[in-house]
Every structure is written in structure tokens, then in C-alpha cells.
PDB file as gemmi writes it, atoms N, CA and C in Angstrom:
CRYST1    1.000    1.000    1.000  90.00  90.00  90.00 P 1                      
ATOM      1  N   MET A   1      21.715 -22.058  26.994  1.00  0.00           N  
ATOM      2  CA  MET A   1      21.295 -21.640  25.675  1.00  0.00           C  
ATOM      3  C   MET A   1      19.928 -20.976  25.806  1.00  0.00           C  
ATOM      4  N   LYS A   2      19.705 -19.976  24.966  1.00  0.00           N  
ATOM      5  CA  LYS A   2      18.454 -19.214  24.992  1.00  0.00           C  
ATOM      6  C   LYS A   2      17.758 -19.302  23.637  1.00  0.00           C  
ATOM      7  N   LEU A   3      16.449 -19.374  23.695  1.00  0.00           N  
ATOM      8  CA  LEU A   3      15.630 -19.284  22.495  1.00  0.00           C  
ATOM      9  C   LEU A   3      14.987 -17.900  22.525  1.00  0.00           C  
ATOM     10  N   ILE A   4      15.260 -17.120  21.498  1.00  0.00           N  
ATOM     11  CA  ILE A   4      14.731 -15.768  21.400  1.00  0.00           C  
ATOM     12  C   ILE A   4      13.617 -15.777  20.361  1.00  0.00           C  
ATOM     13  N   MET A   5      12.431 -15.295  20.754  1.00  0.00           N  
ATOM     14  CA  MET A   5      11.311 -15.172  19.829  1.00  0.00           C  
ATOM     15  C   MET A   5      10.999 -13.687  19.684  1.00  0.00           C  
ATOM     16  N   VAL A   6      10.899 -13.251  18.433  1.00  0.00           N  
ATOM     17  CA  VAL A   6      10.583 -11.859  18.144  1.00  0.00           C  
ATOM     18  C   VAL A   6       9.295 -11.833  17.329  1.00  0.00           C  
ATOM     19  N   ILE A   7       8.300 -11.107  17.806  1.00  0.00           N  
ATOM     20  CA  ILE A   7       7.064 -10.870  17.058  1.00  0.00           C  
ATOM     21  C   ILE A   7       7.117  -9.388  16.681  1.00  0.00           C  
ATOM     22  N   PHE A   8       6.965  -9.089  15.393  1.00  0.00           N  
ATOM     23  CA  PHE A   8       7.178  -7.707  14.977  1.00  0.00           C  
ATOM     24  C   PHE A   8       6.284  -7.326  13.800  1.00  0.00           C  
ATOM     25  N   ASP A   9       6.006  -6.039  13.728  1.00  0.00           N  
ATOM     26  CA  ASP A   9       5.284  -5.458  12.605  1.00  0.00           C  
ATOM     27  C   ASP A   9       6.049  -5.811  11.335  1.00  0.00           C  
ATOM     28  N   ALA A  10       5.358  -6.329  10.343  1.00  0.00           N  
ATOM     29  CA  ALA A  10       6.011  -6.774   9.108  1.00  0.00           C  
ATOM     30  C   ALA A  10       6.847  -5.674   8.467  1.00  0.00           C  
ATOM     31  N   ASP A  11       6.486  -4.418   8.690  1.00  0.00           N  
ATOM     32  CA  ASP A  11       7.251  -3.302   8.126  1.00  0.00           C  
ATOM     33  C   ASP A  11       8.631  -3.152   8.767  1.00  0.00           C  
ATOM     34  N   LYS A  12       8.873  -3.823   9.879  1.00  0.00           N  
ATOM     35  CA  LYS A  12      10.147  -3.711  10.589  1.00  0.00           C  
ATOM     36  C   LYS A  12      11.097  -4.872  10.300  1.00  0.00           C  
ATOM     37  N   GLU A  13      10.769  -5.697   9.327  1.00  0.00           N  
ATOM     38  CA  GLU A  13      11.582  -6.883   9.048  1.00  0.00           C  
ATOM     39  C   GLU A  13      13.050  -6.544   8.774  1.00  0.00           C  
ATOM     40  N   GLU A  14      13.298  -5.539   7.972  1.00  0.00           N  
ATOM     41  CA  GLU A  14      14.677  -5.175   7.638  1.00  0.00           C  
ATOM     42  C   GLU A  14      15.451  -4.725   8.880  1.00  0.00           C  
ATOM     43  N   ILE A  15      14.798  -3.966   9.748  1.00  0.00           N  
ATOM     44  CA  ILE A  15      15.442  -3.514  10.988  1.00  0.00           C  
ATOM     45  C   ILE A  15      15.769  -4.697  11.887  1.00  0.00           C  
ATOM     46  N   ILE A  16      14.839  -5.638  12.004  1.00  0.00           N  
ATOM     47  CA  ILE A  16      15.073  -6.816  12.849  1.00  0.00           C  
ATOM     48  C   ILE A  16      16.257  -7.620  12.319  1.00  0.00           C  
ATOM     49  N   HIS A  17      16.301  -7.841  11.023  1.00  0.00           N  
ATOM     50  CA  HIS A  17      17.424  -8.584  10.427  1.00  0.00           C  
ATOM     51  C   HIS A  17      18.734  -7.834  10.637  1.00  0.00           C  
ATOM     52  N   GLU A  18      18.711  -6.515  10.516  1.00  0.00           N  
ATOM     53  CA  GLU A  18      19.901  -5.695  10.750  1.00  0.00           C  
ATOM     54  C   GLU A  18      20.417  -5.890  12.177  1.00  0.00           C  
ATOM     55  N   ILE A  19      19.522  -5.874  13.151  1.00  0.00           N  
ATOM     56  CA  ILE A  19      19.913  -6.068  14.549  1.00  0.00           C  
ATOM     57  C   ILE A  19      20.525  -7.454  14.749  1.00  0.00           C  
ATOM     58  N   LEU A  20      19.898  -8.475  14.184  1.00  0.00           N  
ATOM     59  CA  LEU A  20      20.423  -9.836  14.333  1.00  0.00           C  
ATOM     60  C   LEU A  20      21.821  -9.950  13.730  1.00  0.00           C  
ATOM     61  N   LEU A  21      21.974  -9.473  12.512  1.00  0.00           N  
ATOM     62  CA  LEU A  21      23.262  -9.593  11.833  1.00  0.00           C  
ATOM     63  C   LEU A  21      24.348  -8.771  12.523  1.00  0.00           C  
ATOM     64  N   SER A  22      24.017  -7.562  12.960  1.00  0.00           N  
ATOM     65  CA  SER A  22      25.018  -6.728  13.632  1.00  0.00           C  
ATOM     66  C   SER A  22      25.389  -7.288  15.001  1.00  0.00           C  
ATOM     67  N   SER A  23      24.544  -8.149  15.556  1.00  0.00           N  
ATOM     68  CA  SER A  23      24.823  -8.789  16.847  1.00  0.00           C  
ATOM     69  C   SER A  23      25.520 -10.134  16.681  1.00  0.00           C  
ATOM     70  N   GLY A  24      25.786 -10.523  15.435  1.00  0.00           N  
ATOM     71  CA  GLY A  24      26.511 -11.764  15.184  1.00  0.00           C  
ATOM     72  C   GLY A  24      25.659 -13.009  15.130  1.00  0.00           C  
ATOM     73  N   VAL A  25      24.344 -12.863  15.065  1.00  0.00           N  
ATOM     74  CA  VAL A  25      23.464 -14.034  14.965  1.00  0.00           C  
ATOM     75  C   VAL A  25      23.604 -14.613  13.558  1.00  0.00           C  
ATOM     76  N   GLU A  26      23.931 -15.887  13.480  1.00  0.00           N  
ATOM     77  CA  GLU A  26      24.181 -16.523  12.187  1.00  0.00           C  
ATOM     78  C   GLU A  26      22.989 -17.275  11.633  1.00  0.00           C  
ATOM     79  N   GLY A  27      22.052 -17.655  12.479  1.00  0.00           N  
ATOM     80  CA  GLY A  27      20.918 -18.427  11.987  1.00  0.00           C  
ATOM     81  C   GLY A  27      19.640 -18.059  12.696  1.00  0.00           C  
ATOM     82  N   PHE A  28      18.553 -18.088  11.959  1.00  0.00           N  
ATOM     83  CA  PHE A  28      17.240 -17.825  12.530  1.00  0.00           C  
ATOM     84  C   PHE A  28      16.191 -18.401  11.600  1.00  0.00           C  
ATOM     85  N   THR A  29      14.993 -18.545  12.121  1.00  0.00           N  
ATOM     86  CA  THR A  29      13.840 -18.982  11.325  1.00  0.00           C  
ATOM     87  C   THR A  29      12.777 -17.912  11.462  1.00  0.00           C  
ATOM     88  N   THR A  30      12.170 -17.566  10.337  1.00  0.00           N  
ATOM     89  CA  THR A  30      11.108 -16.559  10.356  1.00  0.00           C  
ATOM     90  C   THR A  30       9.895 -17.098   9.624  1.00  0.00           C  
ATOM     91  N   TRP A  31       8.718 -16.674  10.048  1.00  0.00           N  
ATOM     92  CA  TRP A  31       7.506 -17.069   9.348  1.00  0.00           C  
ATOM     93  C   TRP A  31       6.473 -15.953   9.455  1.00  0.00           C  
ATOM     94  N   GLY A  32       5.527 -16.011   8.579  1.00  0.00           N  
ATOM     95  CA  GLY A  32       4.473 -15.011   8.600  1.00  0.00           C  
ATOM     96  C   GLY A  32       3.729 -15.018   7.279  1.00  0.00           C  
ATOM     97  N   PRO A  33       2.669 -14.319   7.189  1.00  0.00           N  
ATOM     98  CA  PRO A  33       2.234 -13.410   8.232  1.00  0.00           C  
ATOM     99  C   PRO A  33       1.628 -14.150   9.417  1.00  0.00           C  
ATOM    100  N   VAL A  34       1.717 -13.504  10.569  1.00  0.00           N  
ATOM    101  CA  VAL A  34       1.044 -13.988  11.769  1.00  0.00           C  
ATOM    102  C   VAL A  34       0.102 -12.888  12.240  1.00  0.00           C  
ATOM    103  N   PHE A  35      -1.002 -13.282  12.810  1.00  0.00           N  
ATOM    104  CA  PHE A  35      -2.033 -12.337  13.208  1.00  0.00           C  
ATOM    105  C   PHE A  35      -2.306 -12.472  14.692  1.00  0.00           C  
ATOM    106  N   GLY A  36      -2.783 -11.390  15.295  1.00  0.00           N  
ATOM    107  CA  GLY A  36      -3.124 -11.453  16.704  1.00  0.00           C  
ATOM    108  C   GLY A  36      -3.324 -10.085  17.302  1.00  0.00           C  
ATOM    109  N   LYS A  37      -3.350 -10.072  18.627  1.00  0.00           N  
ATOM    110  CA  LYS A  37      -3.539  -8.834  19.366  1.00  0.00           C  
ATOM    111  C   LYS A  37      -2.700  -8.888  20.627  1.00  0.00           C  
ATOM    112  N   GLY A  38      -1.980  -7.816  20.880  1.00  0.00           N  
ATOM    113  CA  GLY A  38      -1.209  -7.710  22.106  1.00  0.00           C  
ATOM    114  C   GLY A  38      -2.056  -7.125  23.221  1.00  0.00           C  
ATOM    115  N   ALA A  39      -1.537  -7.168  24.431  1.00  0.00           N  
ATOM    116  CA  ALA A  39      -2.270  -6.665  25.589  1.00  0.00           C  
ATOM    117  C   ALA A  39      -2.562  -5.174  25.496  1.00  0.00           C  
ATOM    118  N   HIS A  40      -1.702  -4.435  24.803  1.00  0.00           N  
ATOM    119  CA  HIS A  40      -1.857  -2.981  24.722  1.00  0.00           C  
ATOM    120  C   HIS A  40      -1.895  -2.485  23.282  1.00  0.00           C  
ATOM    121  N   THR A  41      -2.300  -3.353  22.351  1.00  0.00           N  
ATOM    122  CA  THR A  41      -2.325  -2.969  20.939  1.00  0.00           C  
ATOM    123  C   THR A  41      -3.668  -3.350  20.321  1.00  0.00           C  
ATOM    124  N   ASP A  42      -3.948  -2.727  19.196  1.00  0.00           N  
ATOM    125  CA  ASP A  42      -5.127  -3.119  18.423  1.00  0.00           C  
ATOM    126  C   ASP A  42      -4.838  -4.438  17.708  1.00  0.00           C  
ATOM    127  N   PRO A  43      -5.875  -5.185  17.355  1.00  0.00           N  
ATOM    128  CA  PRO A  43      -5.666  -6.412  16.576  1.00  0.00           C  
ATOM    129  C   PRO A  43      -4.996  -6.117  15.238  1.00  0.00           C  
ATOM    130  N   ARG A  44      -4.194  -7.036  14.780  1.00  0.00           N  
ATOM    131  CA  ARG A  44      -3.563  -6.981  13.456  1.00  0.00           C  
ATOM    132  C   ARG A  44      -3.954  -8.280  12.777  1.00  0.00           C  
ATOM    133  N   MET A  45      -4.993  -8.203  11.958  1.00  0.00           N  
ATOM    134  CA  MET A  45      -5.593  -9.397  11.368  1.00  0.00           C  
ATOM    135  C   MET A  45      -5.521  -9.434   9.847  1.00  0.00           C  
ATOM    136  N   GLY A  46      -4.906  -8.444   9.223  1.00  0.00           N  
ATOM    137  CA  GLY A  46      -4.782  -8.436   7.773  1.00  0.00           C  
ATOM    138  C   GLY A  46      -6.091  -8.207   7.045  1.00  0.00           C  
ATOM    139  N   THR A  47      -7.051  -7.572   7.711  1.00  0.00           N  
ATOM    140  CA  THR A  47      -8.362  -7.314   7.103  1.00  0.00           C  
ATOM    141  C   THR A  47      -8.575  -5.811   6.985  1.00  0.00           C  
ATOM    142  N   GLN A  48      -9.653  -5.419   6.312  1.00  0.00           N  
ATOM    143  CA  GLN A  48      -9.967  -3.988   6.220  1.00  0.00           C  
ATOM    144  C   GLN A  48     -10.335  -3.421   7.584  1.00  0.00           C  
ATOM    145  N   VAL A  49     -10.997  -4.214   8.388  1.00  0.00           N  
ATOM    146  CA  VAL A  49     -11.390  -3.750   9.718  1.00  0.00           C  
ATOM    147  C   VAL A  49     -10.175  -3.673  10.646  1.00  0.00           C  
ATOM    148  N   TRP A  50      -9.340  -4.697  10.626  1.00  0.00           N  
ATOM    149  CA  TRP A  50      -8.141  -4.761  11.457  1.00  0.00           C  
ATOM    150  C   TRP A  50      -6.926  -4.971  10.539  1.00  0.00           C  
ATOM    151  N   PRO A  51      -6.452  -3.894   9.888  1.00  0.00           N  
ATOM    152  CA  PRO A  51      -5.348  -4.042   8.932  1.00  0.00           C  
ATOM    153  C   PRO A  51      -4.020  -4.338   9.624  1.00  0.00           C  
ATOM    154  N   GLY A  52      -3.073  -4.735   8.824  1.00  0.00           N  
ATOM    155  CA  GLY A  52      -1.718  -4.989   9.310  1.00  0.00           C  
ATOM    156  C   GLY A  52      -1.464  -6.459   9.550  1.00  0.00           C  
ATOM    157  N   GLU A  53      -0.192  -6.769   9.550  1.00  0.00           N  
ATOM    158  CA  GLU A  53       0.221  -8.135   9.855  1.00  0.00           C  
ATOM    159  C   GLU A  53       1.579  -8.100  10.519  1.00  0.00           C  
ATOM    160  N   ASN A  54       1.850  -9.158  11.226  1.00  0.00           N  
ATOM    161  CA  ASN A  54       3.125  -9.310  11.917  1.00  0.00           C  
ATOM    162  C   ASN A  54       3.927 -10.431  11.283  1.00  0.00           C  
ATOM    163  N   GLN A  55       5.174 -10.511  11.698  1.00  0.00           N  
ATOM    164  CA  GLN A  55       6.069 -11.614  11.365  1.00  0.00           C  
ATOM    165  C   GLN A  55       6.539 -12.204  12.687  1.00  0.00           C  
ATOM    166  N   ALA A  56       7.003 -13.425  12.648  1.00  0.00           N  
ATOM    167  CA  ALA A  56       7.568 -14.064  13.832  1.00  0.00           C  
ATOM    168  C   ALA A  56       8.944 -14.611  13.470  1.00  0.00           C  
ATOM    169  N   LEU A  57       9.835 -14.605  14.437  1.00  0.00           N  
ATOM    170  CA  LEU A  57      11.203 -15.062  14.211  1.00  0.00           C  
ATOM    171  C   LEU A  57      11.702 -15.743  15.477  1.00  0.00           C  
ATOM    172  N   ILE A  58      12.441 -16.818  15.312  1.00  0.00           N  
ATOM    173  CA  ILE A  58      13.106 -17.458  16.455  1.00  0.00           C  
ATOM    174  C   ILE A  58      14.569 -17.692  16.118  1.00  0.00           C  
ATOM    175  N   THR A  59      15.381 -17.654  17.148  1.00  0.00           N  
ATOM    176  CA  THR A  59      16.792 -17.998  17.015  1.00  0.00           C  
ATOM    177  C   THR A  59      17.263 -18.585  18.338  1.00  0.00           C  
ATOM    178  N   ALA A  60      18.139 -19.561  18.262  1.00  0.00           N  
ATOM    179  CA  ALA A  60      18.731 -20.164  19.455  1.00  0.00           C  
ATOM    180  C   ALA A  60      20.170 -19.662  19.552  1.00  0.00           C  
ATOM    181  N   VAL A  61      20.509 -19.073  20.690  1.00  0.00           N  
ATOM    182  CA  VAL A  61      21.812 -18.442  20.862  1.00  0.00           C  
ATOM    183  C   VAL A  61      22.375 -18.756  22.252  1.00  0.00           C  
ATOM    184  N   SER A  62      23.665 -18.497  22.415  1.00  0.00           N  
ATOM    185  CA  SER A  62      24.294 -18.653  23.725  1.00  0.00           C  
ATOM    186  C   SER A  62      23.799 -17.559  24.671  1.00  0.00           C  
ATOM    187  N   GLU A  63      24.081 -17.709  25.945  1.00  0.00           N  
ATOM    188  CA  GLU A  63      23.669 -16.694  26.915  1.00  0.00           C  
ATOM    189  C   GLU A  63      24.359 -15.365  26.632  1.00  0.00           C  
ATOM    190  N   ASP A  64      25.639 -15.413  26.232  1.00  0.00           N  
ATOM    191  CA  ASP A  64      26.351 -14.179  25.886  1.00  0.00           C  
ATOM    192  C   ASP A  64      25.722 -13.502  24.679  1.00  0.00           C  
ATOM    193  N   GLN A  65      25.366 -14.299  23.677  1.00  0.00           N  
ATOM    194  CA  GLN A  65      24.735 -13.757  22.476  1.00  0.00           C  
ATOM    195  C   GLN A  65      23.370 -13.170  22.806  1.00  0.00           C  
ATOM    196  N   ALA A  66      22.624 -13.809  23.694  1.00  0.00           N  
ATOM    197  CA  ALA A  66      21.320 -13.292  24.111  1.00  0.00           C  
ATOM    198  C   ALA A  66      21.485 -11.926  24.781  1.00  0.00           C  
ATOM    199  N   ALA A  67      22.520 -11.768  25.582  1.00  0.00           N  
ATOM    200  CA  ALA A  67      22.777 -10.473  26.231  1.00  0.00           C  
ATOM    201  C   ALA A  67      23.095  -9.405  25.190  1.00  0.00           C  
ATOM    202  N   LYS A  68      23.858  -9.765  24.169  1.00  0.00           N  
ATOM    203  CA  LYS A  68      24.164  -8.808  23.089  1.00  0.00           C  
ATOM    204  C   LYS A  68      22.896  -8.407  22.344  1.00  0.00           C  
ATOM    205  N   LEU A  69      22.038  -9.389  22.076  1.00  0.00           N  
ATOM    206  CA  LEU A  69      20.788  -9.088  21.393  1.00  0.00           C  
ATOM    207  C   LEU A  69      19.895  -8.180  22.241  1.00  0.00           C  
ATOM    208  N   LYS A  70      19.809  -8.480  23.520  1.00  0.00           N  
ATOM    209  CA  LYS A  70      18.987  -7.666  24.414  1.00  0.00           C  
ATOM    210  C   LYS A  70      19.465  -6.223  24.398  1.00  0.00           C  
ATOM    211  N   ASP A  71      20.761  -6.039  24.453  1.00  0.00           N  
ATOM    212  CA  ASP A  71      21.331  -4.694  24.413  1.00  0.00           C  
ATOM    213  C   ASP A  71      21.035  -4.009  23.079  1.00  0.00           C  
ATOM    214  N   ALA A  72      21.222  -4.734  21.972  1.00  0.00           N  
ATOM    215  CA  ALA A  72      20.991  -4.160  20.645  1.00  0.00           C  
ATOM    216  C   ALA A  72      19.526  -3.771  20.451  1.00  0.00           C  
ATOM    217  N   PHE A  73      18.613  -4.625  20.874  1.00  0.00           N  
ATOM    218  CA  PHE A  73      17.189  -4.307  20.759  1.00  0.00           C  
ATOM    219  C   PHE A  73      16.822  -3.119  21.647  1.00  0.00           C  
ATOM    220  N   SER A  74      17.342  -3.070  22.861  1.00  0.00           N  
ATOM    221  CA  SER A  74      16.970  -1.989  23.781  1.00  0.00           C  
ATOM    222  C   SER A  74      17.538  -0.643  23.338  1.00  0.00           C  
ATOM    223  N   ARG A  75      18.647  -0.629  22.611  1.00  0.00           N  
ATOM    224  CA  ARG A  75      19.251   0.624  22.168  1.00  0.00           C  
ATOM    225  C   ARG A  75      18.725   1.117  20.828  1.00  0.00           C  
ATOM    226  N   HIS A  76      18.119   0.242  20.031  1.00  0.00           N  
ATOM    227  CA  HIS A  76      17.696   0.640  18.684  1.00  0.00           C  
ATOM    228  C   HIS A  76      16.444   1.515  18.768  1.00  0.00           C  
ATOM    229  N   PRO A  77      16.474   2.712  18.173  1.00  0.00           N  
ATOM    230  CA  PRO A  77      15.340   3.636  18.306  1.00  0.00           C  
ATOM    231  C   PRO A  77      14.075   3.210  17.559  1.00  0.00           C  
ATOM    232  N   ASP A  78      14.200   2.335  16.581  1.00  0.00           N  
ATOM    233  CA  ASP A  78      13.046   1.984  15.752  1.00  0.00           C  
ATOM    234  C   ASP A  78      12.297   0.740  16.213  1.00  0.00           C  
ATOM    235  N   VAL A  79      12.631   0.202  17.380  1.00  0.00           N  
ATOM    236  CA  VAL A  79      11.935  -0.999  17.841  1.00  0.00           C  
ATOM    237  C   VAL A  79      11.188  -0.777  19.156  1.00  0.00           C  
ATOM    238  N   LYS A  80      10.950   0.452  19.503  1.00  0.00           N  
ATOM    239  CA  LYS A  80      10.207   0.733  20.737  1.00  0.00           C  
ATOM    240  C   LYS A  80       8.733   0.359  20.589  1.00  0.00           C  
ATOM    241  N   ALA A  81       8.196   0.488  19.388  1.00  0.00           N  
ATOM    242  CA  ALA A  81       6.804   0.122  19.118  1.00  0.00           C  
ATOM    243  C   ALA A  81       6.779  -0.888  17.979  1.00  0.00           C  
ATOM    244  N   GLY A  82       5.840  -1.826  18.056  1.00  0.00           N  
ATOM    245  CA  GLY A  82       5.691  -2.795  16.978  1.00  0.00           C  
ATOM    246  C   GLY A  82       6.637  -3.977  17.048  1.00  0.00           C  
ATOM    247  N   VAL A  83       7.319  -4.133  18.175  1.00  0.00           N  
ATOM    248  CA  VAL A  83       8.258  -5.256  18.348  1.00  0.00           C  
ATOM    249  C   VAL A  83       8.111  -5.778  19.766  1.00  0.00           C  
ATOM    250  N   LYS A  84       8.013  -7.093  19.899  1.00  0.00           N  
ATOM    251  CA  LYS A  84       7.985  -7.743  21.214  1.00  0.00           C  
ATOM    252  C   LYS A  84       8.997  -8.885  21.175  1.00  0.00           C  
ATOM    253  N   VAL A  85       9.876  -8.942  22.168  1.00  0.00           N  
ATOM    254  CA  VAL A  85      10.927  -9.958  22.209  1.00  0.00           C  
ATOM    255  C   VAL A  85      10.756 -10.794  23.477  1.00  0.00           C  
ATOM    256  N   PHE A  86      10.820 -12.117  23.309  1.00  0.00           N  
ATOM    257  CA  PHE A  86      10.694 -13.067  24.424  1.00  0.00           C  
ATOM    258  C   PHE A  86      11.959 -13.918  24.482  1.00  0.00           C  
ATOM    259  N   GLU A  87      12.332 -14.311  25.692  1.00  0.00           N  
ATOM    260  CA  GLU A  87      13.513 -15.144  25.887  1.00  0.00           C  
ATOM    261  C   GLU A  87      13.117 -16.372  26.698  1.00  0.00           C  
ATOM    262  N   PHE A  88      13.543 -17.544  26.229  1.00  0.00           N  
ATOM    263  CA  PHE A  88      13.233 -18.803  26.889  1.00  0.00           C  
ATOM    264  C   PHE A  88      14.518 -19.603  27.098  1.00  0.00           C  
ATOM    265  N   GLU A  89      14.594 -20.332  28.182  1.00  0.00           N  
ATOM    266  CA  GLU A  89      15.674 -21.303  28.365  1.00  0.00           C  
ATOM    267  C   GLU A  89      15.441 -22.454  27.399  1.00  0.00           C  
ATOM    268  N   THR A  90      16.481 -22.977  26.793  1.00  0.00           N  
ATOM    269  CA  THR A  90      16.317 -24.098  25.868  1.00  0.00           C  
ATOM    270  C   THR A  90      17.561 -24.970  25.871  1.00  0.00           C  
ATOM    271  N   ASN A  91      17.411 -26.166  25.347  1.00  0.00           N  
ATOM    272  CA  ASN A  91      18.527 -27.098  25.185  1.00  0.00           C  
ATOM    273  C   ASN A  91      18.469 -27.689  23.793  1.00  0.00           C  
ATOM    274  N   THR A  92      19.616 -27.991  23.250  1.00  0.00           N  
ATOM    275  CA  THR A  92      19.684 -28.685  21.970  1.00  0.00           C  
ATOM    276  C   THR A  92      19.846 -30.166  22.266  1.00  0.00           C  
ATOM    277  N   TRP A  93      19.033 -31.000  21.636  1.00  0.00           N  
ATOM    278  CA  TRP A  93      19.149 -32.436  21.884  1.00  0.00           C  
ATOM    279  C   TRP A  93      19.297 -33.255  20.633  1.00  0.00           C  
ATOM    280  N   LEU A  94      19.339 -32.633  19.480  1.00  0.00           N  
ATOM    281  CA  LEU A  94      19.541 -33.394  18.243  1.00  0.00           C  
ATOM    282  C   LEU A  94      20.454 -32.633  17.323  1.00  0.00           C  
TER     283      LEU A  94                                                      
END                                                                             
């Protein structure tokens, strides 16, 4: 089982949900706004000096589903910038 975490520009929320739904993902948790700075990006702190905010999303999926998501994210033209996806090994215990 894989835990997929997506950190994305809040303006891309609809695109992210579209990718999840078209890939057959049935459940996810999202929260935000979240603030921070990537290694190659300007800070996004929701202030006048550093405007913008991000959202965060996690979903737990099978390995096959994770492969479908990876393919869908890599092919979508609108997620090349402002989206970062992480994959972790996970187990369900409750």
C-alpha cells in the first residue's frame, strides 16, 4: 500500500481532484492553507511580501492505483509547476 501526499498551489485544487477522480481514487483527505518554501520556489506565506498559499492532500492507495496516479500526474499538462507529489510505503493497522 502507498501513501500519496500532494502539495499544490491552491489554484490547482480542481485539477488535482480531477486527476484523483479520473484515476479511480475514492477517498482522500485535504487541508490548507499550508505555507512554506520549496527548494526551487519562492516562499508562499499568504502575506503581501510572500503571497500565495498551498493545499495539502493525502490518499492511501494500492500499488497499482499509485502507478495509475503517477502516470496521470506525469501526463497532465497543468501540473508541471505548482505541484509536488510524494509517495511513501504504508500499512493499514486499524
